N, C-alpha and C positions, 0 to 999 in steps of 0.2 A: 498244425498241419493238415492230422487227420479230420480233425472239427471243419473246417474249410473245405473238404472233398465232400463231407457227409452234408454241407449245408447246400455244396454244389449240384450233389447229385438229388438231393432233397427239392431243389429250384427244377430240375430236369425233370423231375416226376411230377410234380405240379403244374409243368406244363403242359405235359403228353395228357394229363387229365384233365385240365380245361381242354386241348382241343378233342378229346373224344366226347365231351360232354357237347363243346360248340358243333361236332358233325352229326349227333344225335338231335341237336334242337333246331339243326338247319334242313331238315329231313322236309319241312313242309316248305321251305323257297325250293326246293329240288324241284320239287309236282310244279310249282307255279311259275320259276324264270330257269330252269332247267342247273345243273354241276356249274356248267360256267360263268350263268346269270349269279348264282348265289354265290361266286367267288367273287365278282367283280363288286357285288355289293359291301363284302367284306373288306374287302381292300379299297376301296375309296371310301369308306364311312370310317373305317382305320386309319387311313392317309389325314384324310378331314381331321379329327377328333385330335391327333397327334400335333399335326401343324397349328392349330387353335391354343390348344391347352400348354404347349412347349414354347411353340414361337421362336423356334431354331433360327438364329442369324448368320448366313452363311460364309461373313467374314471374319467370325470367331474359330473357323474351323482351317487348320491348312490343309492346301489346295488337294496334298495327296490323300488326306482323311477325308475331306467332301468326295472326294471322286469314289475313297471305296464305300462311301453310306449310299451314294448314287448306286455303285453296282450290287451292293446288297439288294435294294429296292427292285433290280429289276432282274435278280434272281429269285427273290422272294414272288414276284409275281408269276415266273415263269415255272417255279416251283409249285404252284397253286394251280394254275390252269392247263400245264402238260399234263399233271394226274389228274383234276377233272375229265379233260380229252381220254386218257386213257382206260377210266373206269366204263367209259359208254362202249370201248372196243373192245374189253377183257375182263373176265371174272376178277371181281374185287381182291381176291387173293393172289391172283397171280400179278396182278397191277402192285400190290403191296408188295409183295415178294419184289420183282423188279426194281421199284424204289428204294426200298431198303442195301440196296445195292452201293447207296450213295454214301450214308454215313459208315456204311459198314466198309467200305474201300478207305475212307480218310482213318476208321479207327487203325487198320492192319498197317496202312501206310505209314501212319506217324508211329505206332507202337512199337515198342523194343523188347527184344528179349522175351520173356514170362509173359508179358502183356499181349503178345498178340495171341495167346491161348485166348483171351476173353471173348475178341469180335469171332474166331470160329468158332467158340461155343455159340455165340450169339445167331450165328449164321445157320446154324442148324435148328436151332430152336424155330427161326421164322419159317423156316423150309418146313418145319412141321406143322405150326401155326397156319401157314397160308395153301400149304399142298396147290403150289403153282402145277404140278402134273395133270390137276383134274381141269376139265375146260379142253377148247380148242383155244389155238394163238391165233391173233389176229396179227399180222406184220407189223402194221400201221402204229396199230394200238401199243405193240411192244417197244417200236422206236419212240412214242411218247413217255411211255415210262420210265425207258433209260435213257432220256433226258431230263424226266423231273428228277430221277436220280443225280444227275450230273450237277443239277441246279441244286438240291440240298447238300451234296458237295461242299460245290462251290458258297452253299447259304451258311456251314459253318465254320467254315474258314475264315468267309468276311465277316460274319457275326464277331467271332474272337478278336479279328483285329478292328474295328468299331470300339466292341465295348473296350478291348484294350486302352482305347488312346481316349474317348470321350466316354466323360462324366455323366452318371445317370441314363436318361431315356433319351438323351440329345439328340445323338444317331438315329436313332429308330424315329425320332421326329424327321429326320430328312430321310430314311429310306423308306418308310411308309407312303408317306406322298408319290414319291417317284413308282410306288409299286402302284400304288392305286391309278396314275394318271397312265401307264404300259398296260393295267387291264382295263380302264376307260377305252383305251384306244384300241384294246384287242375285240373286250367283249361289251363293251356298253352299247354301241349304236344296236347292237340286236337286243337289249332288253329295254330300251328306252319306252317304246309302245306299251309295255306290261305293266310299268310300272304306275304304284298309288300308294299312298298315304302308308295305309298299312305294310305295304312292303318296306316302305322306305324305313318307317320308325323299330320294324322285325331285323331289319339288316342294321339298323343302328344299334340295337341290342346285340345280337349277334358278333357284331365288329368289336364290342368290348370284350365279350368271350374270346373269341375268334376273329382275328389273333393279337390284339392289343395285349391281351395279358398273359399267353402265353410266350410271344414273343419276347416280351420284356422278360420274364422269368428264364428265356434261355440266355438273352443277352446276361443276367446274371448269375446264370450257371456256368457259362462260358468264361468267366473272370476268376474263377475257382477252380476247373477242370481243364487238362488237357486234352485236346480235339480227339485222341485215342478214345479217353473214357467216354468224352459225350457221345460220339459217334456210336461208342458200344449200348451206352443208356438208353439211348432213342431205338433199339432194339428192343427195349420192353413194351415201347407202343402198343404190339398185337398185342401182349400179354394184356396190358390194362382193356385192350377193348375188346377181349374175351370175357375178361372179368365183369365187366361193365355190360355186355352183353346177355350174360347169365342173371346179374342180380336184377336185372333192370327189364330186361324182354326174354329172360325165361329161355336163354339159348344154351342147351345143355352142349357141353362142348366133348370130342370125341378122345378116346386115348391117346390117338397122335398130338390134339393141339392139350393134352394137358401134359405129356412128356416134352413138349416145346416151351410150355410155360415154364416148366424147370429147369430148362437150357437155358434162356434167356432171362431168367433171374439169377442161377447160379455165374452167368455172364455180368450181369448188373452189376451184383456184389462184389465181383472181383475187380470192375472195372471203379465202383465206388472207394475201393482200399487201395487201389496203384494209379491213381489219375489226377492227384493233388500238381497243382502248378504252384511256379514260384510266384511269390505278389510284381504284380504288374504296375507301376507308375503312369497314371494314364497323364497325356499331355494337354489336353484341352479340356 
């Protein structure tokens, strides 16, 4: 059981590494099509790739499972685009701290007994890392960030349900095209006029790194971890971002950020040791 938990934790950490690397690579796209345009390119290409490569057959899904996959696609698009809208109005640290309320809420509500200590430690670490008290708060931006947090919480719950019922990445091959369609309806028209072949190819490469690979890894992780452990492990993402910033961008963290890393690492270790799930038999 412990080995399965460690494997799930490894998948979750690998997913977060891919996300942070993908965000670093996407900086060039942000400058040319804006953050929402970059999010649309990622989601649209990811949907096309999975649809073509996996070719899911709706008739092979139970109706409830197929609807769960579609719901997962909607919240995936919402989570991505709402966060981009938030960072346009708020400091990145403030938006990140607010968005992390989603997985932390899942971790707290699903944890039992001593397991609730890990989300509390993670919450303290996230606050120290992101320093939400710096800068003014835009209420509209706060609303976007909180809405993204709700989508992230729903994403965790739906990803686990889909991963439990659908083998492989067939569930993702339904949810990502849905996410791409939602993103196209919301953001696509504003970006179409700025597209070039270079941007399209860059978006294709970025879609593999973010979100195809990390979302697939997250689904594998949630087959081995309970939602409390997964939600807590997601709080390691600010620490990973801080580490990449230090190693790649030479951004030296302040003492508060270092303390935050120690808190979230402690929470991650605790969640990894107490977050195993009983094996679940997949239905389709």
